[in-house]
N, C-alpha and C positions, 0 to 999 in steps of 0.2 A: 351529413354534410361535413366536408373536410374543413378544419379551422386553421391549419398551418401553424399550430402552436408547439410543435415538437421541440424547437430550440428552447423556448421558454420553459416547457415542462422538464426538459433535461436539466436545465440550469436550476430549477426549483428542487428537483430530485437530488442533485449534487449538494445543494445547500442543506437539505434535510439530512442527507447521509452524513455530511461533515458535522452537523450539529449533534446528531445521534452519537457519532464516534467520540466526539469531545465529551459529551455527557457520560458515556460509558467509561471512558478513560478516567474521568473524575470519580465515578462510583467505585472504580478499582484502586483509587488513590494514586493514580499515575499522573504526574504533572510534567509539563514541558514538551510532551510529544503531541504532534498535530497529525491530522489525517494524511498529509503528504509523506510522513515518515513510514506509513504502513507498508508500502510496497517494498521499501528497502528491508524492513524487518522481516517481512514475509519471505522474501527470497533468501535472506540469511538464515532463517529457520530451516529452509529446505536444503541449502548448499553450504552453510557454515562460513564460507569465506568467498568473496568475490572482489574483483577490481572495480574501481569507479566506472570504468568503461563498460564492463559487463552489467553492472547495476543500471547504468543509464539505458542500455539497450533493453533490458528486461522491463523497466518501469516506464519506458518511452518518454524519458526526459533527457535534457542536455547534460553533458558532463559537468559544466559549471553549476547547474542547478543541483545535481546529485552531490557535488562537492560541498555545497552550502548545507544541504540536508544532513550529510554525513558529519560535518563539523559540529552541527547542533547535537546530533546523537552522541558524538564523541565527548562533547563538553558535559553532557548529562551522564556519561559513564556507561552508555549502553553498547557502544562499539569502540574498537580500537583499530589502529592501522599497524600493519607489519609488512615487511618486505617479503616478496615471493622467494622461496628457496631456489626455484628453478631459474628465475630471472630477477636479479636485484633491482632492475629498473622499474619493476611493477610493484605497486603498493596494493596490498589486499586489505579489504575491510572485513573485520571479524567481530562476532558477538563477544562481549565480555560476559562474565558470570551474571552480572546485573541484567544484561540484555537477555540472557537465556531465561532468567527468572520471570521475565515479562510474557513468555510464550503462553502459559495457561490463560492469562487474562486476554491476550491477543486472540487466542483461539475462541474464547468465550464471546468476545465482542464480535468476531467474524461470524460466529454462528447466529448471534442475535440479529446482526445486520442482514444475513442471508434469509433468515426467517421473515424479517420485515419486507425484504425485496421480493421474495419468491412465495411467501406464505399464501396458501389458498389457490395457487396456480397448479394446474395439472402438469404432468411431466412434459407433455408435448408443448404446452404453452410456455414453459420455462425455456425449452430448447428454441422455440420460435422467437421469444424475447431476445435471447442471446444472439441468435442469427441476425435478427434485424438490427440490433445495436452494433454488432460487429460490421455489418454492411455499411452502416452510416459512418462508423469510425474509420473504416478503410477508405472512404471517400475523401477524408481529410489527410 
């Protein structure tokens, strides 16, 4: 029998994921970073430098929200701003050496999180889970 508890379960999963990430960050001795910084760091590890607009599009947040997140990462010394060489009107967000040093811990935490999320599921179940979640997300 259908219980219609999907929204509640999704919320509880999000809380559990955030709690796990914060705990893992603490175990790695990383302070000041919160789960909402993860998307920014993830894309910077992949592409090294992006504009606030590009980051906002990639992590599905508004530019003002990304600006606040970047300012925090900047104050912690993990990212820096620099002007684009091609277009001086564009400010790019880049990893600092301190930010690059976080990558192994970030990868470890991501692997642990994925194991918690997908562990025990068959490959087809993993794909189905992602398809269903993507369908729901796209409705919003």
